PDB file with SEQRES, HELIX, SHEET and CRYST1 records, atoms N, CA, C and O in Angstrom:
SEQRES   1 A   82  SER TYR GLU TYR SER ASP PHE LYS ASN THR MET PHE ASP          
SEQRES   2 A   82  SER PHE LEU ILE LYS LYS ASN GLU TRP PHE ARG LEU LEU          
SEQRES   3 A   82  GLU VAL ASP ASN ARG LEU ILE LEU PRO LEU LYS THR ASN          
SEQRES   4 A   82  ILE ARG MET LEU ILE ASN SER MET ASP VAL ILE HIS SER          
SEQRES   5 A   82  PHE THR ILE PRO ASN LEU GLY PHE LYS VAL ASP ALA ILE          
SEQRES   6 A   82  PRO GLY ARG ILE ASN GLN ILE ASN SER MET ILE LEU ARG          
SEQRES   7 A   82  SER GLY ILE PHE                                              
HELIX    1 AA1 PHE A   23  LEU A   25  5                                   3    
HELIX    2 AA2 PRO A   56  LEU A   58  5                                   3    
SHEET    1 AA1 2 TYR A   2  TYR A   4  0                                        
SHEET    2 AA1 2 THR A  10  PHE A  12 -1                                        
SHEET    1 AA2 2 ASN A  39  ILE A  44  0                                        
SHEET    2 AA2 2 ASN A  70  MET A  75 -1                                        
SHEET    1 AA3 2 HIS A  51  ILE A  55  0                                        
SHEET    2 AA3 2 PHE A  60  ALA A  64 -1                                        
CRYST1    1.000    1.000    1.000  90.00  90.00  90.00 P 1           1          
ATOM      1  N   SER A   1     -28.178   4.849 -45.665  1.00  0.00           N  
ATOM      2  CA  SER A   1     -27.022   5.652 -46.013  1.00  0.00           C  
ATOM      3  C   SER A   1     -25.755   4.856 -45.739  1.00  0.00           C  
ATOM      4  O   SER A   1     -25.682   4.103 -44.767  1.00  0.00           O  
ATOM      5  N   TYR A   2     -24.771   5.023 -46.588  1.00  0.00           N  
ATOM      6  CA  TYR A   2     -23.477   4.372 -46.428  1.00  0.00           C  
ATOM      7  C   TYR A   2     -22.391   5.433 -46.371  1.00  0.00           C  
ATOM      8  O   TYR A   2     -22.503   6.486 -46.999  1.00  0.00           O  
ATOM      9  N   GLU A   3     -21.348   5.151 -45.621  1.00  0.00           N  
ATOM     10  CA  GLU A   3     -20.224   6.079 -45.504  1.00  0.00           C  
ATOM     11  C   GLU A   3     -18.931   5.282 -45.551  1.00  0.00           C  
ATOM     12  O   GLU A   3     -18.732   4.349 -44.774  1.00  0.00           O  
ATOM     13  N   TYR A   4     -18.048   5.666 -46.480  1.00  0.00           N  
ATOM     14  CA  TYR A   4     -16.713   5.071 -46.564  1.00  0.00           C  
ATOM     15  C   TYR A   4     -15.745   6.005 -45.848  1.00  0.00           C  
ATOM     16  O   TYR A   4     -14.980   6.710 -46.506  1.00  0.00           O  
ATOM     17  N   SER A   5     -15.759   6.028 -44.540  1.00  0.00           N  
ATOM     18  CA  SER A   5     -15.000   7.028 -43.789  1.00  0.00           C  
ATOM     19  C   SER A   5     -13.497   6.828 -43.845  1.00  0.00           C  
ATOM     20  O   SER A   5     -12.754   7.810 -43.823  1.00  0.00           O  
ATOM     21  N   ASP A   6     -13.021   5.585 -43.916  1.00  0.00           N  
ATOM     22  CA  ASP A   6     -11.575   5.343 -43.942  1.00  0.00           C  
ATOM     23  C   ASP A   6     -10.984   5.387 -45.337  1.00  0.00           C  
ATOM     24  O   ASP A   6      -9.762   5.387 -45.491  1.00  0.00           O  
ATOM     25  N   PHE A   7     -11.820   5.424 -46.342  1.00  0.00           N  
ATOM     26  CA  PHE A   7     -11.324   5.328 -47.712  1.00  0.00           C  
ATOM     27  C   PHE A   7     -11.312   6.682 -48.409  1.00  0.00           C  
ATOM     28  O   PHE A   7     -10.241   7.225 -48.684  1.00  0.00           O  
ATOM     29  N   LYS A   8     -12.468   7.226 -48.694  1.00  0.00           N  
ATOM     30  CA  LYS A   8     -12.542   8.502 -49.408  1.00  0.00           C  
ATOM     31  C   LYS A   8     -13.431   9.515 -48.702  1.00  0.00           C  
ATOM     32  O   LYS A   8     -13.708  10.582 -49.249  1.00  0.00           O  
ATOM     33  N   ASN A   9     -13.882   9.191 -47.486  1.00  0.00           N  
ATOM     34  CA  ASN A   9     -14.816  10.047 -46.772  1.00  0.00           C  
ATOM     35  C   ASN A   9     -16.037  10.354 -47.634  1.00  0.00           C  
ATOM     36  O   ASN A   9     -16.468  11.503 -47.736  1.00  0.00           O  
ATOM     37  N   THR A  10     -16.587   9.306 -48.253  1.00  0.00           N  
ATOM     38  CA  THR A  10     -17.710   9.405 -49.170  1.00  0.00           C  
ATOM     39  C   THR A  10     -18.974   8.885 -48.501  1.00  0.00           C  
ATOM     40  O   THR A  10     -18.938   7.877 -47.797  1.00  0.00           O  
ATOM     41  N   MET A  11     -20.099   9.577 -48.723  1.00  0.00           N  
ATOM     42  CA  MET A  11     -21.396   9.147 -48.209  1.00  0.00           C  
ATOM     43  C   MET A  11     -22.399   9.109 -49.349  1.00  0.00           C  
ATOM     44  O   MET A  11     -22.336   9.931 -50.263  1.00  0.00           O  
ATOM     45  N   PHE A  12     -23.341   8.141 -49.300  1.00  0.00           N  
ATOM     46  CA  PHE A  12     -24.429   8.110 -50.267  1.00  0.00           C  
ATOM     47  C   PHE A  12     -25.604   7.328 -49.698  1.00  0.00           C  
ATOM     48  O   PHE A  12     -25.451   6.551 -48.755  1.00  0.00           O  
ATOM     49  N   ASP A  13     -26.779   7.542 -50.281  1.00  0.00           N  
ATOM     50  CA  ASP A  13     -27.984   6.810 -49.899  1.00  0.00           C  
ATOM     51  C   ASP A  13     -28.254   5.726 -50.925  1.00  0.00           C  
ATOM     52  O   ASP A  13     -27.879   5.860 -52.089  1.00  0.00           O  
ATOM     53  N   SER A  14     -28.898   4.661 -50.501  1.00  0.00           N  
ATOM     54  CA  SER A  14     -29.243   3.549 -51.376  1.00  0.00           C  
ATOM     55  C   SER A  14     -30.692   3.153 -51.111  1.00  0.00           C  
ATOM     56  O   SER A  14     -31.087   2.961 -49.961  1.00  0.00           O  
ATOM     57  N   PHE A  15     -31.485   3.029 -52.181  1.00  0.00           N  
ATOM     58  CA  PHE A  15     -32.902   2.700 -52.058  1.00  0.00           C  
ATOM     59  C   PHE A  15     -33.244   1.511 -52.937  1.00  0.00           C  
ATOM     60  O   PHE A  15     -32.627   1.311 -53.983  1.00  0.00           O  
ATOM     61  N   LEU A  16     -34.235   0.712 -52.515  1.00  0.00           N  
ATOM     62  CA  LEU A  16     -34.692  -0.420 -53.307  1.00  0.00           C  
ATOM     63  C   LEU A  16     -35.322   0.055 -54.603  1.00  0.00           C  
ATOM     64  O   LEU A  16     -36.010   1.076 -54.631  1.00  0.00           O  
ATOM     65  N   ILE A  17     -35.085  -0.692 -55.682  1.00  0.00           N  
ATOM     66  CA  ILE A  17     -35.780  -0.473 -56.946  1.00  0.00           C  
ATOM     67  C   ILE A  17     -37.013  -1.360 -56.902  1.00  0.00           C  
ATOM     68  O   ILE A  17     -36.889  -2.573 -56.732  1.00  0.00           O  
ATOM     69  N   LYS A  18     -38.180  -0.791 -57.048  1.00  0.00           N  
ATOM     70  CA  LYS A  18     -39.422  -1.534 -56.833  1.00  0.00           C  
ATOM     71  C   LYS A  18     -40.037  -2.034 -58.138  1.00  0.00           C  
ATOM     72  O   LYS A  18     -41.254  -1.961 -58.311  1.00  0.00           O  
ATOM     73  N   LYS A  19     -39.221  -2.536 -59.049  1.00  0.00           N  
ATOM     74  CA  LYS A  19     -39.731  -3.122 -60.290  1.00  0.00           C  
ATOM     75  C   LYS A  19     -39.689  -4.635 -60.163  1.00  0.00           C  
ATOM     76  O   LYS A  19     -38.737  -5.185 -59.608  1.00  0.00           O  
ATOM     77  N   ASN A  20     -40.700  -5.308 -60.665  1.00  0.00           N  
ATOM     78  CA  ASN A  20     -40.821  -6.755 -60.498  1.00  0.00           C  
ATOM     79  C   ASN A  20     -39.763  -7.555 -61.232  1.00  0.00           C  
ATOM     80  O   ASN A  20     -39.502  -8.694 -60.844  1.00  0.00           O  
ATOM     81  N   GLU A  21     -39.140  -7.019 -62.276  1.00  0.00           N  
ATOM     82  CA  GLU A  21     -38.178  -7.809 -63.037  1.00  0.00           C  
ATOM     83  C   GLU A  21     -36.806  -7.889 -62.371  1.00  0.00           C  
ATOM     84  O   GLU A  21     -35.954  -8.637 -62.851  1.00  0.00           O  
ATOM     85  N   TRP A  22     -36.559  -7.166 -61.310  1.00  0.00           N  
ATOM     86  CA  TRP A  22     -35.260  -7.217 -60.644  1.00  0.00           C  
ATOM     87  C   TRP A  22     -35.175  -8.418 -59.722  1.00  0.00           C  
ATOM     88  O   TRP A  22     -36.195  -8.909 -59.238  1.00  0.00           O  
ATOM     89  N   PHE A  23     -33.979  -8.887 -59.482  1.00  0.00           N  
ATOM     90  CA  PHE A  23     -33.709 -10.093 -58.706  1.00  0.00           C  
ATOM     91  C   PHE A  23     -34.334 -10.046 -57.316  1.00  0.00           C  
ATOM     92  O   PHE A  23     -33.872  -9.300 -56.453  1.00  0.00           O  
ATOM     93  N   ARG A  24     -35.356 -10.820 -57.100  1.00  0.00           N  
ATOM     94  CA  ARG A  24     -36.025 -10.985 -55.803  1.00  0.00           C  
ATOM     95  C   ARG A  24     -36.332  -9.675 -55.094  1.00  0.00           C  
ATOM     96  O   ARG A  24     -36.388  -9.636 -53.865  1.00  0.00           O  
ATOM     97  N   LEU A  25     -36.527  -8.629 -55.833  1.00  0.00           N  
ATOM     98  CA  LEU A  25     -36.826  -7.311 -55.266  1.00  0.00           C  
ATOM     99  C   LEU A  25     -35.746  -6.831 -54.311  1.00  0.00           C  
ATOM    100  O   LEU A  25     -36.034  -6.097 -53.365  1.00  0.00           O  
ATOM    101  N   LEU A  26     -34.498  -7.241 -54.551  1.00  0.00           N  
ATOM    102  CA  LEU A  26     -33.382  -6.822 -53.704  1.00  0.00           C  
ATOM    103  C   LEU A  26     -32.434  -5.870 -54.423  1.00  0.00           C  
ATOM    104  O   LEU A  26     -31.403  -5.494 -53.865  1.00  0.00           O  
ATOM    105  N   GLU A  27     -32.762  -5.473 -55.648  1.00  0.00           N  
ATOM    106  CA  GLU A  27     -31.894  -4.574 -56.406  1.00  0.00           C  
ATOM    107  C   GLU A  27     -32.037  -3.150 -55.861  1.00  0.00           C  
ATOM    108  O   GLU A  27     -33.136  -2.711 -55.522  1.00  0.00           O  
ATOM    109  N   VAL A  28     -30.914  -2.438 -55.781  1.00  0.00           N  
ATOM    110  CA  VAL A  28     -30.904  -1.067 -55.266  1.00  0.00           C  
ATOM    111  C   VAL A  28     -30.343  -0.113 -56.313  1.00  0.00           C  
ATOM    112  O   VAL A  28     -29.718  -0.540 -57.283  1.00  0.00           O  
ATOM    113  N   ASP A  29     -30.572   1.175 -56.110  1.00  0.00           N  
ATOM    114  CA  ASP A  29     -30.091   2.166 -57.071  1.00  0.00           C  
ATOM    115  C   ASP A  29     -28.603   2.473 -56.912  1.00  0.00           C  
ATOM    116  O   ASP A  29     -27.949   2.801 -57.902  1.00  0.00           O  
ATOM    117  N   ASN A  30     -28.052   2.381 -55.722  1.00  0.00           N  
ATOM    118  CA  ASN A  30     -26.613   2.577 -55.469  1.00  0.00           C  
ATOM    119  C   ASN A  30     -26.093   1.389 -54.676  1.00  0.00           C  
ATOM    120  O   ASN A  30     -26.448   1.209 -53.511  1.00  0.00           O  
ATOM    121  N   ARG A  31     -25.252   0.581 -55.307  1.00  0.00           N  
ATOM    122  CA  ARG A  31     -24.735  -0.615 -54.640  1.00  0.00           C  
ATOM    123  C   ARG A  31     -23.590  -0.271 -53.696  1.00  0.00           C  
ATOM    124  O   ARG A  31     -22.802   0.640 -53.948  1.00  0.00           O  
ATOM    125  N   LEU A  32     -23.521  -1.026 -52.602  1.00  0.00           N  
ATOM    126  CA  LEU A  32     -22.413  -0.928 -51.658  1.00  0.00           C  
ATOM    127  C   LEU A  32     -21.235  -1.700 -52.240  1.00  0.00           C  
ATOM    128  O   LEU A  32     -21.396  -2.857 -52.628  1.00  0.00           O  
ATOM    129  N   ILE A  33     -20.070  -1.096 -52.309  1.00  0.00           N  
ATOM    130  CA  ILE A  33     -18.870  -1.736 -52.847  1.00  0.00           C  
ATOM    131  C   ILE A  33     -17.923  -2.006 -51.684  1.00  0.00           C  
ATOM    132  O   ILE A  33     -17.542  -1.095 -50.948  1.00  0.00           O  
ATOM    133  N   LEU A  34     -17.549  -3.285 -51.533  1.00  0.00           N  
ATOM    134  CA  LEU A  34     -16.677  -3.695 -50.435  1.00  0.00           C  
ATOM    135  C   LEU A  34     -15.384  -4.271 -50.986  1.00  0.00           C  
ATOM    136  O   LEU A  34     -15.410  -4.939 -52.020  1.00  0.00           O  
ATOM    137  N   PRO A  35     -14.251  -4.034 -50.328  1.00  0.00           N  
ATOM    138  CA  PRO A  35     -12.959  -4.540 -50.816  1.00  0.00           C  
ATOM    139  C   PRO A  35     -12.788  -6.032 -50.526  1.00  0.00           C  
ATOM    140  O   PRO A  35     -13.344  -6.557 -49.561  1.00  0.00           O  
ATOM    141  N   LEU A  36     -12.010  -6.703 -51.378  1.00  0.00           N  
ATOM    142  CA  LEU A  36     -11.684  -8.117 -51.186  1.00  0.00           C  
ATOM    143  C   LEU A  36     -10.461  -8.270 -50.299  1.00  0.00           C  
ATOM    144  O   LEU A  36      -9.563  -7.428 -50.309  1.00  0.00           O  
ATOM    145  N   LYS A  37     -10.433  -9.353 -49.533  1.00  0.00           N  
ATOM    146  CA  LYS A  37      -9.278  -9.747 -48.725  1.00  0.00           C  
ATOM    147  C   LYS A  37      -8.750  -8.615 -47.836  1.00  0.00           C  
ATOM    148  O   LYS A  37      -7.543  -8.448 -47.663  1.00  0.00           O  
ATOM    149  N   THR A  38      -9.671  -7.858 -47.291  1.00  0.00           N  
ATOM    150  CA  THR A  38      -9.356  -6.746 -46.390  1.00  0.00           C  
ATOM    151  C   THR A  38     -10.293  -6.835 -45.189  1.00  0.00           C  
ATOM    152  O   THR A  38     -11.479  -7.120 -45.355  1.00  0.00           O  
ATOM    153  N   ASN A  39      -9.791  -6.602 -44.006  1.00  0.00           N  
ATOM    154  CA  ASN A  39     -10.660  -6.576 -42.830  1.00  0.00           C  
ATOM    155  C   ASN A  39     -11.646  -5.427 -42.961  1.00  0.00           C  
ATOM    156  O   ASN A  39     -11.262  -4.286 -43.219  1.00  0.00           O  
ATOM    157  N   ILE A  40     -12.916  -5.744 -42.781  1.00  0.00           N  
ATOM    158  CA  ILE A  40     -13.987  -4.758 -42.910  1.00  0.00           C  
ATOM    159  C   ILE A  40     -14.699  -4.661 -41.567  1.00  0.00           C  
ATOM    160  O   ILE A  40     -15.036  -5.677 -40.961  1.00  0.00           O  
ATOM    161  N   ARG A  41     -14.921  -3.458 -41.115  1.00  0.00           N  
ATOM    162  CA  ARG A  41     -15.688  -3.216 -39.892  1.00  0.00           C  
ATOM    163  C   ARG A  41     -16.866  -2.329 -40.259  1.00  0.00           C  
ATOM    164  O   ARG A  41     -16.677  -1.199 -40.710  1.00  0.00           O  
ATOM    165  N   MET A  42     -18.078  -2.831 -40.071  1.00  0.00           N  
ATOM    166  CA  MET A  42     -19.286  -2.067 -40.376  1.00  0.00           C  
ATOM    167  C   MET A  42     -19.979  -1.714 -39.075  1.00  0.00           C  
ATOM    168  O   MET A  42     -20.224  -2.577 -38.232  1.00  0.00           O  
ATOM    169  N   LEU A  43     -20.291  -0.446 -38.920  1.00  0.00           N  
ATOM    170  CA  LEU A  43     -21.039   0.044 -37.761  1.00  0.00           C  
ATOM    171  C   LEU A  43     -22.451   0.365 -38.221  1.00  0.00           C  
ATOM    172  O   LEU A  43     -22.638   1.115 -39.179  1.00  0.00           O  
ATOM    173  N   ILE A  44     -23.439  -0.192 -37.549  1.00  0.00           N  
ATOM    174  CA  ILE A  44     -24.826  -0.069 -37.975  1.00  0.00           C  
ATOM    175  C   ILE A  44     -25.629   0.577 -36.854  1.00  0.00           C  
ATOM    176  O   ILE A  44     -25.590   0.126 -35.710  1.00  0.00           O  
ATOM    177  N   ASN A  45     -26.365   1.648 -37.198  1.00  0.00           N  
ATOM    178  CA  ASN A  45     -27.249   2.278 -36.221  1.00  0.00           C  
ATOM    179  C   ASN A  45     -28.459   2.861 -36.932  1.00  0.00           C  
ATOM    180  O   ASN A  45     -28.536   2.833 -38.160  1.00  0.00           O  
ATOM    181  N   SER A  46     -29.395   3.385 -36.169  1.00  0.00           N  
ATOM    182  CA  SER A  46     -30.623   3.942 -36.710  1.00  0.00           C  
ATOM    183  C   SER A  46     -30.963   5.214 -35.952  1.00  0.00           C  
ATOM    184  O   SER A  46     -30.619   5.366 -34.780  1.00  0.00           O  
ATOM    185  N   MET A  47     -31.632   6.111 -36.629  1.00  0.00           N  
ATOM    186  CA  MET A  47     -32.047   7.356 -35.990  1.00  0.00           C  
ATOM    187  C   MET A  47     -33.493   7.308 -35.490  1.00  0.00           C  
ATOM    188  O   MET A  47     -33.862   8.078 -34.603  1.00  0.00           O  
ATOM    189  N   ASP A  48     -34.328   6.400 -36.057  1.00  0.00           N  
ATOM    190  CA  ASP A  48     -35.751   6.477 -35.753  1.00  0.00           C  
ATOM    191  C   ASP A  48     -36.359   5.168 -35.239  1.00  0.00           C  
ATOM    192  O   ASP A  48     -36.822   5.118 -34.100  1.00  0.00           O  
ATOM    193  N   VAL A  49     -36.365   4.128 -36.042  1.00  0.00           N  
ATOM    194  CA  VAL A  49     -36.967   2.844 -35.665  1.00  0.00           C  
ATOM    195  C   VAL A  49     -35.972   1.720 -35.946  1.00  0.00           C  
ATOM    196  O   VAL A  49     -34.902   1.965 -36.503  1.00  0.00           O  
ATOM    197  N   ILE A  50     -36.316   0.498 -35.567  1.00  0.00           N  
ATOM    198  CA  ILE A  50     -35.442  -0.644 -35.836  1.00  0.00           C  
ATOM    199  C   ILE A  50     -35.475  -0.975 -37.326  1.00  0.00           C  
ATOM    200  O   ILE A  50     -36.549  -1.127 -37.909  1.00  0.00           O  
ATOM    201  N   HIS A  51     -34.305  -1.087 -37.934  1.00  0.00           N  
ATOM    202  CA  HIS A  51     -34.150  -1.490 -39.331  1.00  0.00           C  
ATOM    203  C   HIS A  51     -33.298  -2.750 -39.354  1.00  0.00           C  
ATOM    204  O   HIS A  51     -32.546  -3.013 -38.416  1.00  0.00           O  
ATOM    205  N   SER A  52     -33.416  -3.526 -40.420  1.00  0.00           N  
ATOM    206  CA  SER A  52     -32.600  -4.723 -40.572  1.00  0.00           C  
ATOM    207  C   SER A  52     -31.656  -4.519 -41.750  1.00  0.00           C  
ATOM    208  O   SER A  52     -32.101  -4.186 -42.848  1.00  0.00           O  
ATOM    209  N   PHE A  53     -30.357  -4.716 -41.536  1.00  0.00           N  
ATOM    210  CA  PHE A  53     -29.347  -4.636 -42.592  1.00  0.00           C  
ATOM    211  C   PHE A  53     -28.908  -6.059 -42.888  1.00  0.00           C  
ATOM    212  O   PHE A  53     -28.484  -6.777 -41.982  1.00  0.00           O  
ATOM    213  N   THR A  54     -29.006  -6.475 -44.147  1.00  0.00           N  
ATOM    214  CA  THR A  54     -28.658  -7.845 -44.497  1.00  0.00           C  
ATOM    215  C   THR A  54     -27.998  -7.938 -45.865  1.00  0.00           C  
ATOM    216  O   THR A  54     -28.357  -7.211 -46.792  1.00  0.00           O  
ATOM    217  N   ILE A  55     -27.039  -8.831 -45.979  1.00  0.00           N  
ATOM    218  CA  ILE A  55     -26.459  -9.246 -47.256  1.00  0.00           C  
ATOM    219  C   ILE A  55     -26.543 -10.774 -47.232  1.00  0.00           C  
ATOM    220  O   ILE A  55     -25.618 -11.437 -46.762  1.00  0.00           O  
ATOM    221  N   PRO A  56     -27.656 -11.339 -47.740  1.00  0.00           N  
ATOM    222  CA  PRO A  56     -27.921 -12.770 -47.575  1.00  0.00           C  
ATOM    223  C   PRO A  56     -26.810 -13.693 -48.072  1.00  0.00           C  
ATOM    224  O   PRO A  56     -26.466 -14.650 -47.378  1.00  0.00           O  
ATOM    225  N   ASN A  57     -26.246 -13.440 -49.234  1.00  0.00           N  
ATOM    226  CA  ASN A  57     -25.229 -14.340 -49.791  1.00  0.00           C  
ATOM    227  C   ASN A  57     -23.914 -14.321 -49.017  1.00  0.00           C  
ATOM    228  O   ASN A  57     -23.095 -15.226 -49.176  1.00  0.00           O  
ATOM    229  N   LEU A  58     -23.704 -13.321 -48.196  1.00  0.00           N  
ATOM    230  CA  LEU A  58     -22.501 -13.262 -47.367  1.00  0.00           C  
ATOM    231  C   LEU A  58     -22.783 -13.665 -45.921  1.00  0.00           C  
ATOM    232  O   LEU A  58     -21.869 -13.732 -45.098  1.00  0.00           O  
ATOM    233  N   GLY A  59     -24.043 -13.930 -45.620  1.00  0.00           N  
ATOM    234  CA  GLY A  59     -24.398 -14.333 -44.261  1.00  0.00           C  
ATOM    235  C   GLY A  59     -24.445 -13.184 -43.273  1.00  0.00           C  
ATOM    236  O   GLY A  59     -24.342 -13.407 -42.066  1.00  0.00           O  
ATOM    237  N   PHE A  60     -24.599 -11.942 -43.764  1.00  0.00           N  
ATOM    238  CA  PHE A  60     -24.691 -10.777 -42.881  1.00  0.00           C  
ATOM    239  C   PHE A  60     -26.157 -10.507 -42.566  1.00  0.00           C  
ATOM    240  O   PHE A  60     -26.991 -10.475 -43.471  1.00  0.00           O  
ATOM    241  N   LYS A  61     -26.472 -10.315 -41.306  1.00  0.00           N  
ATOM    242  CA  LYS A  61     -27.783  -9.846 -40.884  1.00  0.00           C  
ATOM    243  C   LYS A  61     -27.617  -9.225 -39.516  1.00  0.00           C  
ATOM    244  O   LYS A  61     -27.205  -9.892 -38.567  1.00  0.00           O  
ATOM    245  N   VAL A  62     -27.935  -7.957 -39.415  1.00  0.00           N  
ATOM    246  CA  VAL A  62     -27.836  -7.257 -38.135  1.00  0.00           C  
ATOM    247  C   VAL A  62     -28.938  -6.204 -38.088  1.00  0.00           C  
ATOM    248  O   VAL A  62     -29.304  -5.635 -39.117  1.00  0.00           O  
ATOM    249  N   ASP A  63     -29.460  -5.948 -36.903  1.00  0.00           N  
ATOM    250  CA  ASP A  63     -30.497  -4.936 -36.732  1.00  0.00           C  
ATOM    251  C   ASP A  63     -29.873  -3.603 -36.362  1.00  0.00           C  
ATOM    252  O   ASP A  63     -28.931  -3.536 -35.572  1.00  0.00           O  
ATOM    253  N   ALA A  64     -30.412  -2.551 -36.942  1.00  0.00           N  
ATOM    254  CA  ALA A  64     -30.038  -1.183 -36.586  1.00  0.00           C  
ATOM    255  C   ALA A  64     -31.066  -0.693 -35.569  1.00  0.00           C  
ATOM    256  O   ALA A  64     -32.255  -0.596 -35.873  1.00  0.00           O  
ATOM    257  N   ILE A  65     -30.605  -0.392 -34.377  1.00  0.00           N  
ATOM    258  CA  ILE A  65     -31.489  -0.037 -33.269  1.00  0.00           C  
ATOM    259  C   ILE A  65     -31.173   1.388 -32.818  1.00  0.00           C  
ATOM    260  O   ILE A  65     -30.009   1.721 -32.599  1.00  0.00           O  
ATOM    261  N   PRO A  66     -32.202   2.239 -32.676  1.00  0.00           N  
ATOM    262  CA  PRO A  66     -31.951   3.611 -32.232  1.00  0.00           C  
ATOM    263  C   PRO A  66     -31.214   3.651 -30.894  1.00  0.00           C  
ATOM    264  O   PRO A  66     -31.563   2.925 -29.963  1.00  0.00           O  
ATOM    265  N   GLY A  67     -30.199   4.500 -30.809  1.00  0.00           N  
ATOM    266  CA  GLY A  67     -29.444   4.666 -29.579  1.00  0.00           C  
ATOM    267  C   GLY A  67     -28.387   3.611 -29.333  1.00  0.00           C  
ATOM    268  O   GLY A  67     -27.749   3.611 -28.280  1.00  0.00           O  
ATOM    269  N   ARG A  68     -28.189   2.713 -30.282  1.00  0.00           N  
ATOM    270  CA  ARG A  68     -27.208   1.640 -30.112  1.00  0.00           C  
ATOM    271  C   ARG A  68     -26.404   1.478 -31.401  1.00  0.00           C  
ATOM    272  O   ARG A  68     -26.943   1.640 -32.496  1.00  0.00           O  
ATOM    273  N   ILE A  69     -25.125   1.160 -31.271  1.00  0.00           N  
ATOM    274  CA  ILE A  69     -24.280   0.899 -32.437  1.00  0.00           C  
ATOM    275  C   ILE A  69     -23.937  -0.586 -32.450  1.00  0.00           C  
ATOM    276  O   ILE A  69     -23.279  -1.084 -31.537  1.00  0.00           O  
ATOM    277  N   ASN A  70     -24.385  -1.290 -33.488  1.00  0.00           N  
ATOM    278  CA  ASN A  70     -24.040  -2.695 -33.675  1.00  0.00           C  
ATOM    279  C   ASN A  70     -22.900  -2.787 -34.676  1.00  0.00           C  
ATOM    280  O   ASN A  70     -22.734  -1.904 -35.518  1.00  0.00           O  
ATOM    281  N   GLN A  71     -22.120  -3.847 -34.585  1.00  0.00           N  
ATOM    282  CA  GLN A  71     -20.896  -3.962 -35.380  1.00  0.00           C  
ATOM    283  C   GLN A  71     -20.816  -5.322 -36.062  1.00  0.00           C  
ATOM    284  O   GLN A  71     -21.176  -6.344 -35.477  1.00  0.00           O  
ATOM    285  N   ILE A  72     -20.335  -5.325 -37.321  1.00  0.00           N  
ATOM    286  CA  ILE A  72     -20.018  -6.553 -38.055  1.00  0.00           C  
ATOM    287  C   ILE A  72     -18.558  -6.454 -38.470  1.00  0.00           C  
ATOM    288  O   ILE A  72     -18.146  -5.446 -39.046  1.00  0.00           O  
ATOM    289  N   ASN A  73     -17.777  -7.478 -38.189  1.00  0.00           N  
ATOM    290  CA  ASN A  73     -16.405  -7.576 -38.675  1.00  0.00           C  
ATOM    291  C   ASN A  73     -16.345  -8.731 -39.657  1.00  0.00           C  
ATOM    292  O   ASN A  73     -16.872  -9.809 -39.383  1.00  0.00           O  
ATOM    293  N   SER A  74     -15.702  -8.512 -40.810  1.00  0.00           N  
ATOM    294  CA  SER A  74     -15.670  -9.557 -41.822  1.00  0.00           C  
ATOM    295  C   SER A  74     -14.498  -9.357 -42.765  1.00  0.00           C  
ATOM    296  O   SER A  74     -13.864  -8.302 -42.789  1.00  0.00           O  
ATOM    297  N   MET A  75     -14.224 -10.408 -43.546  1.00  0.00           N  
ATOM    298  CA  MET A  75     -13.274 -10.339 -44.650  1.00  0.00           C  
ATOM    299  C   MET A  75     -13.905 -11.113 -45.801  1.00  0.00           C  
ATOM    300  O   MET A  75     -14.207 -12.298 -45.660  1.00  0.00           O  
ATOM    301  N   ILE A  76     -14.105 -10.456 -46.929  1.00  0.00           N  
ATOM    302  CA  ILE A  76     -14.732 -11.084 -48.090  1.00  0.00           C  
ATOM    303  C   ILE A  76     -13.644 -11.718 -48.941  1.00  0.00           C  
ATOM    304  O   ILE A  76     -12.677 -11.058 -49.323  1.00  0.00           O  
ATOM    305  N   LEU A  77     -13.809 -13.007 -49.235  1.00  0.00           N  
ATOM    306  CA  LEU A  77     -12.782 -13.749 -49.965  1.00  0.00           C  
ATOM    307  C   LEU A  77     -13.167 -14.051 -51.411  1.00  0.00           C  
ATOM    308  O   LEU A  77     -12.358 -14.608 -52.153  1.00  0.00           O  
ATOM    309  N   ARG A  78     -14.385 -13.695 -51.827  1.00  0.00           N  
ATOM    310  CA  ARG A  78     -14.791 -13.928 -53.216  1.00  0.00           C  
ATOM    311  C   ARG A  78     -15.508 -12.697 -53.752  1.00  0.00           C  
ATOM    312  O   ARG A  78     -16.239 -12.024 -53.026  1.00  0.00           O  
ATOM    313  N   SER A  79     -15.292 -12.415 -55.013  1.00  0.00           N  
ATOM    314  CA  SER A  79     -15.927 -11.244 -55.616  1.00  0.00           C  
ATOM    315  C   SER A  79     -17.300 -11.618 -56.157  1.00  0.00           C  
ATOM    316  O   SER A  79     -17.596 -12.791 -56.383  1.00  0.00           O  
ATOM    317  N   GLY A  80     -18.122 -10.615 -56.359  1.00  0.00           N  
ATOM    318  CA  GLY A  80     -19.445 -10.848 -56.914  1.00  0.00           C  
ATOM    319  C   GLY A  80     -20.397  -9.740 -56.557  1.00  0.00           C  
ATOM    320  O   GLY A  80     -20.039  -8.771 -55.888  1.00  0.00           O  
ATOM    321  N   ILE A  81     -21.622  -9.901 -57.019  1.00  0.00           N  
ATOM    322  CA  ILE A  81     -22.710  -8.985 -56.676  1.00  0.00           C  
ATOM    323  C   ILE A  81     -23.571  -9.723 -55.673  1.00  0.00           C  
ATOM    324  O   ILE A  81     -24.133 -10.774 -55.981  1.00  0.00           O  
ATOM    325  N   PHE A  82     -23.674  -9.179 -54.479  1.00  0.00           N  
ATOM    326  CA  PHE A  82     -24.366  -9.880 -53.396  1.00  0.00           C  
ATOM    327  C   PHE A  82     -25.611  -9.142 -52.981  1.00  0.00           C  
ATOM    328  O   PHE A  82     -26.321  -9.588 -52.080  1.00  0.00           O  
TER     329      PHE A  82                                                      
END                                                                             
């Protein structure tokens, strides 16, 4: 689930598309949209088990651990689909 709390107070879920023709099986049904040249703070947590949140082309990888909030701070300087 993603939440844009500072922007539009919008929430949505995103799931993998499990078709073989999609790029390295990393295509999702709802893409996360991030602003360019803006400080971004992402808070990552889990309700049940350890999950891994990653955006490989941006060098993001963090684990979501139940009972803990992990944080990524970043600024994206190039546009694209990651």
